C-alpha positions as CSV (number, residue, x, y, z in Angstrom):
1,M,185.5,290.5,157.7
2,I,184.2,287.7,155.5
3,L,186.6,285.1,154.1
4,T,185.6,282.7,151.9
5,V,188.0,279.5,152.3
6,L,187.1,276.8,149.6
7,L,190.1,277.6,147.3
8,L,192.6,278.6,149.7
9,S,194.6,275.2,148.7
10,F,195.0,276.1,145.7
11,M,194.9,280.1,144.8
12,T,198.5,280.4,146.1
13,T,199.6,278.1,143.3
14,A,197.1,279.3,140.6
15,Q,198.9,281.2,137.7
16,Q,197.6,284.3,136.6
17,P,198.4,284.9,133.2
18,S,200.4,288.2,132.6
19,P,198.3,290.9,130.6
20,P,199.1,290.9,126.7
21,P,199.8,294.3,125.0
22,A,197.1,296.5,124.4
23,N,196.1,295.5,120.6
24,D,196.3,291.9,121.9
25,F,192.9,292.5,124.1
26,G,189.5,291.5,123.2
27,V,186.3,293.4,123.7
28,I,182.6,292.2,124.4
29,K,180.0,294.4,124.2
30,G,176.3,293.1,125.6
31,T,173.3,293.9,127.9
32,V,172.3,293.1,131.3
33,V,168.5,292.2,132.1
34,D,166.9,291.3,134.9
35,L,164.9,288.3,135.8
36,D,161.8,289.6,133.4
37,G,164.2,290.5,130.7
38,K,164.3,294.6,131.1
39,P,167.6,296.3,130.8
40,V,169.2,297.2,134.0
41,V,170.9,300.7,134.5
42,G,174.2,300.5,137.0
43,A,174.8,296.7,136.9
44,N,178.4,295.6,137.7
45,V,179.9,293.5,134.9
46,Y,183.0,291.6,135.1
47,V,184.9,288.7,133.3
48,G,187.9,286.3,134.2
49,G,188.1,283.2,135.9
50,F,189.8,279.7,136.1
51,R,188.6,276.2,136.9
52,A,189.9,274.2,139.5
53,S,189.4,270.7,141.5
54,V,188.9,270.4,145.1
55,G,189.0,267.0,146.6
56,G,188.4,265.7,143.4
57,E,185.2,267.5,142.5
58,N,185.1,269.8,139.4
59,L,184.5,273.6,140.8
60,P,182.3,275.7,138.3
61,T,184.3,278.8,137.0
62,L,185.8,281.0,139.6
63,N,186.2,284.7,139.0
64,S,189.8,286.4,139.2
65,R,187.9,290.1,138.1
66,S,190.2,290.8,135.5
67,N,188.2,293.2,133.8
68,E,185.0,295.5,134.8
69,T,182.5,297.8,134.0
70,T,178.8,299.0,134.4
71,S,176.1,298.9,132.1
72,N,174.2,302.1,131.1
73,A,171.1,303.4,130.9
74,N,169.8,301.0,128.3
75,G,171.7,298.2,130.1
76,E,174.4,298.1,127.7
77,F,178.3,297.6,128.6
78,V,181.4,297.3,127.1
79,L,184.0,295.5,128.2
80,D,187.2,296.5,126.4
81,R,190.2,294.9,128.0
82,V,189.6,291.1,128.0
83,I,192.0,288.5,128.1
84,P,191.7,286.3,125.0
85,S,190.8,283.0,126.2
86,K,188.9,279.8,125.0
87,S,186.2,280.0,128.0
88,V,185.4,283.4,129.2
89,V,182.8,283.5,131.9
90,I,180.9,286.9,132.0
91,H,178.7,288.0,135.1
92,A,176.4,291.0,136.3
93,Y,175.5,291.7,139.8
94,M,173.9,295.0,141.9
95,D,174.8,295.2,145.3
96,T,172.1,297.7,145.9
97,D,169.1,295.6,144.7
98,Y,170.9,292.3,146.7
99,Y,171.9,290.4,143.1
100,A,175.1,288.8,145.0
101,S,178.5,289.2,143.3
102,V,179.1,285.5,142.1
103,L,182.9,285.6,142.8
104,W,182.9,282.5,145.0
105,T,181.2,279.1,144.8
106,F,179.4,279.4,148.1
107,N,177.1,282.2,146.4
108,L,176.4,280.3,143.2
109,P,172.6,280.2,143.0
110,P,171.4,276.4,142.3
111,E,170.5,277.4,138.8
112,L,172.9,279.6,137.4
113,E,173.0,280.6,134.0
114,R,176.5,282.8,133.0
115,P,177.5,283.3,129.6
116,E,181.0,281.6,128.8
117,I,182.4,282.7,125.4
118,E,185.5,282.6,123.6
119,V,187.5,285.7,123.0
120,K,190.2,286.4,120.5
121,P,193.0,288.8,120.4
122,G,191.9,292.2,118.8
123,Q,188.2,290.8,118.2
124,T,184.8,292.3,119.3
125,V,182.2,289.8,120.6
126,T,178.9,291.2,120.5
127,G,175.4,290.6,121.5
128,I,176.1,289.3,124.5
129,T,172.9,289.1,127.2
130,V,174.1,288.5,130.8
131,R,170.8,287.8,133.1
132,L,171.0,288.7,136.6
133,T,170.2,285.9,139.0
134,Q,167.8,285.8,141.5
135,R,168.2,288.1,144.3
136,P,170.0,286.2,147.2
137,G,168.9,287.0,150.7
138,Q,171.1,288.5,153.4
139,L,172.0,287.0,156.9
140,R,172.9,289.2,160.2
141,V,174.1,287.7,162.8
142,Y,175.3,288.9,166.4
143,I,177.1,286.6,169.0
144,R,175.8,287.5,172.4
145,D,176.8,286.0,175.7
146,A,173.7,283.9,177.1
147,K,173.7,285.4,180.5
148,T,174.7,289.2,180.3
149,G,173.4,289.5,176.7
150,E,176.7,291.6,175.6
151,M,178.5,290.9,172.5
152,V,181.1,288.2,172.2
153,N,184.6,289.0,171.2
154,G,186.7,286.6,169.0
155,V,183.9,284.7,167.1
156,F,184.0,282.5,164.2
157,S,181.3,281.6,161.7
158,Q,181.2,278.9,159.2
159,L,178.2,278.7,156.6
160,C,178.2,275.9,153.8
161,R,175.6,275.1,151.7
162,E,173.4,271.5,152.0
163,D,174.0,270.9,148.5
164,H,177.5,270.8,148.3
165,P,178.9,271.0,151.9
166,T,182.5,272.1,150.7
167,Y,180.9,275.5,149.1
168,C,181.8,277.4,152.5
169,T,182.1,280.8,153.5
170,M,183.6,282.1,157.1
171,N,182.9,285.1,158.5
172,S,185.0,286.6,161.6
173,G,182.9,289.4,163.8
174,P,179.6,290.5,163.1
175,G,178.4,291.1,159.5
176,T,175.8,291.0,156.9
177,I,176.5,287.5,154.6
178,P,174.9,287.5,151.4
179,V,173.1,284.0,151.3
180,P,171.7,282.2,148.3
181,V,168.2,281.2,147.8
182,G,166.4,277.9,146.8
183,V,169.5,276.0,149.0
184,G,169.7,275.0,152.8
185,I,172.4,277.0,154.7
186,S,174.3,275.1,157.4
187,I,175.6,277.4,160.2
188,N,178.4,276.8,162.8
189,I,179.6,279.2,165.3
190,R,182.4,279.1,167.9
191,T,184.5,281.5,169.8
192,D,188.4,281.6,170.6
193,D,188.0,282.0,174.3
194,A,187.0,278.0,174.8
195,R,184.5,279.5,177.1
196,H,181.5,279.5,175.3
197,M,180.1,276.2,174.0
198,K,179.8,275.8,169.9
199,W,176.3,276.8,168.6
200,Q,174.4,275.4,165.4
201,Y,171.5,276.5,163.5
202,H,168.2,274.6,164.0
203,D,164.8,276.2,162.7
204,P,162.5,276.9,165.6
205,K,159.8,275.6,163.9
206,T,160.8,272.4,162.1
207,G,164.2,271.6,163.7
208,S,165.8,271.2,160.5
209,P,169.7,272.5,160.9
210,F,169.7,274.2,157.5
211,F,168.8,278.2,157.1
212,R,166.9,278.7,154.3
213,A,167.1,282.6,152.8
214,K,164.4,284.5,151.2
215,S,165.0,286.8,147.9
216,G,165.8,290.1,148.8
217,E,165.3,289.8,152.3
218,T,167.5,290.7,155.4
219,E,167.3,288.1,158.3
220,T,168.8,289.1,161.4
221,M,169.7,286.3,164.1
222,N,170.6,286.9,167.7
223,V,172.9,284.0,168.6
224,Y,173.0,283.4,172.3
225,L,176.2,281.0,173.3
226,P,175.7,279.8,177.1
227,D,179.1,279.1,178.9
228,A,180.5,275.5,178.6
229,N,180.7,274.8,182.0
230,D,176.5,274.8,182.3
231,Y,176.2,272.2,180.1
232,G,177.0,268.4,179.7
233,I,178.4,265.9,177.2
234,V,177.0,262.6,176.2
235,E,179.1,260.3,174.0
236,G,178.3,256.6,172.7
237,T,177.4,254.6,169.9
238,V,174.5,253.6,167.5
239,V,174.3,250.0,166.3
240,D,171.5,247.8,164.2
241,P,169.8,245.1,165.6
242,S,172.8,243.1,164.9
243,G,175.0,245.0,166.4
244,K,176.8,246.6,163.9
245,P,177.7,250.3,163.8
246,V,175.7,252.8,161.8
247,E,176.5,255.9,160.2
248,G,174.7,258.9,159.3
249,A,172.3,258.2,162.3
250,V,170.6,261.4,164.1
251,V,170.9,261.6,168.0
252,H,169.1,263.7,170.3
253,E,168.2,264.0,173.6
254,S,164.8,264.5,175.8
255,S,163.6,264.3,179.2
256,D,161.9,261.2,180.5
257,D,158.3,262.7,179.4
258,G,159.7,263.2,175.9
259,R,159.6,266.9,176.0
260,P,162.6,269.0,175.6
261,I,164.5,269.4,178.8
262,Q,163.6,272.2,181.0
263,G,161.4,273.7,178.5
264,A,164.0,274.4,176.2
265,L,163.3,275.9,172.6
266,F,165.4,273.3,170.8
267,R,166.5,269.6,171.4
268,T,170.5,269.2,171.4
269,S,171.3,266.6,168.2
270,T,174.1,265.1,166.5
271,T,174.9,262.9,163.6
272,T,177.1,259.8,164.0
273,D,180.5,259.1,162.4
274,V,181.6,255.8,160.2
275,E,181.8,253.8,163.1
276,G,178.6,254.9,164.8
277,N,179.8,256.9,167.6
278,F,178.3,260.4,168.6
279,V,179.0,263.0,170.8
280,L,176.2,265.2,172.2
281,D,178.0,268.3,173.4
282,H,174.9,271.1,174.7
283,V,173.2,268.9,176.9
284,I,171.2,270.5,179.7
285,P,172.1,268.8,182.8
286,A,169.4,267.0,184.4
287,K,168.7,263.6,186.6
288,K,167.0,261.7,183.8
289,V,168.3,262.4,179.8
290,V,166.7,260.2,177.2
291,I,168.9,259.3,174.3
292,W,167.2,258.8,170.9
293,A,168.1,257.9,167.4
294,Y,167.1,257.2,164.3
295,A,167.9,256.9,160.5
296,Y,165.2,257.5,158.0
297,S,167.1,256.7,154.9
298,D,168.0,253.2,156.6
299,Y,164.1,252.8,157.5
300,Y,164.8,253.2,161.3
301,E,162.2,255.3,163.1
302,D,162.5,258.1,165.5
303,L,161.0,256.3,168.8
304,M,160.7,259.3,170.6
305,E,158.1,260.7,167.9
306,P,154.9,261.0,170.2
307,F,153.0,259.5,166.7
308,T,155.2,256.8,166.5
309,F,152.2,254.0,165.2
310,N,153.7,250.8,167.1
311,R,156.8,251.2,169.3
312,P,158.4,247.8,169.8
313,N,158.3,245.8,173.0
314,N,161.2,245.5,175.3
315,L,163.0,248.4,173.7
316,K,165.7,249.8,175.8
317,I,166.1,253.2,175.6
318,P,169.0,255.0,177.2
319,V,168.3,256.9,179.8
320,V,171.5,258.9,181.9
321,E,172.0,261.6,184.1
322,V,173.9,264.5,183.3
323,K,175.7,267.1,185.5
324,P,177.0,270.5,184.5
325,G,180.7,270.4,183.2
326,Q,181.0,266.2,183.3
327,T,180.8,263.7,180.4
328,V,178.8,260.5,180.3
329,T,180.7,258.0,178.0
330,G,179.6,254.5,176.9
331,V,175.9,255.0,175.7
332,R,174.9,252.5,173.2
333,I,171.5,252.8,171.0
334,Q,170.4,249.7,169.1
335,F,167.8,249.8,166.7
336,A,164.9,247.9,166.7
337,Q,163.8,246.2,163.4
338,K,163.2,248.4,160.4
339,A,160.0,249.9,159.7
340,G,158.6,250.2,156.1
341,K,158.0,253.2,153.8
342,L,155.2,254.6,152.1
343,H,155.9,256.9,149.2
344,L,152.6,258.7,147.9
345,Y,152.2,260.7,144.5
346,V,148.9,262.6,145.0
347,R,147.7,263.4,140.9
348,D,144.5,265.0,139.2
349,A,142.8,262.0,137.9
350,D,142.2,263.9,134.7
351,S,145.6,265.6,133.7
352,K,147.7,263.2,136.0
353,D,149.6,266.3,137.1
354,L,150.7,266.2,140.5
355,V,148.1,268.3,142.9
356,H,149.5,271.4,144.5
357,G,149.2,270.2,148.2
358,V,147.3,267.7,150.4
359,F,146.1,266.6,153.6
360,I,146.5,263.2,155.0
361,Q,145.1,261.8,158.0
362,W,146.6,258.5,159.2
363,C,145.2,256.3,161.6
364,R,146.0,253.3,164.0
365,K,143.6,250.4,163.8
366,G,142.0,250.0,167.3
367,Y,142.5,253.5,168.4
368,A,139.8,256.5,169.0
369,P,140.0,258.8,166.1
370,K,141.7,261.6,168.5
371,Y,144.8,259.5,168.3
372,C,145.1,260.5,164.3
373,I,147.9,262.0,163.0
374,D,147.0,265.1,160.5
375,D,149.6,266.0,157.9
376,S,149.6,268.8,155.7
377,A,152.0,267.7,152.9
378,P,153.3,268.1,149.7
379,S,151.8,265.8,146.9
380,D,154.6,263.9,146.6
381,Y,155.2,262.5,150.2
382,E,157.4,259.9,152.0
383,R,156.8,258.8,155.9
384,L,157.9,255.8,157.8
385,I,155.2,253.2,158.7
386,S,155.9,251.3,161.9
387,L,155.4,247.5,161.5
388,G,152.8,244.9,162.8
389,V,149.9,247.8,162.9
390,G,147.5,248.5,160.3
391,I,147.0,252.3,159.1
392,L,144.0,254.0,157.8
393,I,144.7,256.5,155.2
394,K,142.7,259.5,154.0
395,I,143.8,262.1,151.7
396,E,142.2,265.2,150.4
397,A,143.6,268.0,148.2
398,D,144.2,271.5,149.9
399,D,142.5,273.2,147.0
400,G,139.1,272.2,147.8
401,Q,138.4,270.7,144.1
402,H,138.8,267.2,144.2
403,E,136.8,264.3,145.6
404,K,138.3,262.6,149.2
405,W,140.4,259.4,148.6
406,E,140.5,256.5,151.2
407,Y,143.1,253.9,151.1
408,R,141.6,250.1,149.9
409,D,143.8,247.2,150.0
410,A,143.7,246.4,145.9
411,K,143.7,242.4,146.6
412,T,141.8,242.1,150.3
413,G,139.5,245.4,150.0
414,S,141.2,246.1,153.5
415,P,141.0,249.6,154.4
416,Y,144.4,249.3,156.6
417,F,147.9,249.7,155.0
418,R,150.7,247.5,156.7
419,A,154.2,248.2,155.9
420,K,157.2,245.7,155.1
421,S,160.2,246.0,156.8
422,G,163.2,247.8,154.9
423,E,160.7,247.8,151.9
424,T,159.4,251.4,150.3
425,E,155.7,250.8,148.5
426,T,155.3,253.7,146.1
427,M,151.2,254.5,145.6
428,N,150.0,256.8,143.1
429,I,146.9,258.2,143.8
430,Y,143.8,259.8,141.5
431,L,141.6,262.3,142.9
432,R,138.6,262.8,140.9
433,K,137.5,266.1,140.2
434,K,134.0,267.2,142.3
435,K,131.0,267.3,140.3
């Protein structure tokens, strides 16, 4: 059973208008087309809706489905019992083709256009075109016990949008959930037996906490929940160089060689609250567990990264012992000096448009080429750069049609870029076409 919960606070109080006499209804006629503008047969078309506010946020129009019909062989539809209103929203969908019913804000595509018209009593509105949205993806989740592999009962999952964290949907038990494309989705799962660990989604390749659906595809996800008593917890605080708490810092752990503990696929991570506090609640027990933190938006590097250009001297990084079922408290992480940022825009020298993508090589002064970093990146790209070290930068477009580029300081001619603490340097790079 899928329950969408964003609007519970006002749905019980929102007053739905009583249906007027039949001769006071309006009529809407139009056509449903697909993304290419072709008529769609068998699409479900509905109207209705009211606007509301949750937490001070003005929500899109939501639908009460007061009238519904189906498009014919020519994609045409007639809605003949429309309650008059100055703002009537029309939407169409097809379950069979993965076009989702946009009844709740969680399902809203990032860029959704729905006809919104005025309907008067006894009048007919014609010529309305309703375009199907981009197909969402679907997510099918099976929650299992990590030891037995058997399905776990009493499961509760919550999916929330990256662009609007209050737009969420809840699912009780296994099921298939339509997921909008073009937006990241956080997934949190827990059980009501208090025996299993909570689970948060992280992309197995990038580590991103947001799942991204593919249009028209179903992804099946088997989630294995470990026993809570098999893991430890680490609690602490992240502060800046002056000792002030840092909100929104990402905290994670590793073994003492920088790798995931005991070869685990994922590192446990969390985010600090407004007072800089954090709780890592899924830590694999080990004699030496290293606790790291970073805050890219505040120029603080992830110093665990193997390609950190210049790790500060005398850096105190917490190392703790974690035992099964126990909590380690009082861990304090203090950031070093802020790094700098370099924001690159790589463009075609003639058109000034961004190129498709780039290969970037970053080399630290005084180190052999084998220690260089090779990035495959978009042409609009930003990264943190350590202080106190010169960096060689070489860029090549991935289309093979442009000449290579190497950084040179405009004033000194030096081939080494040097970052400034807490500052972002923006660089427009123009690549000439090969002759």
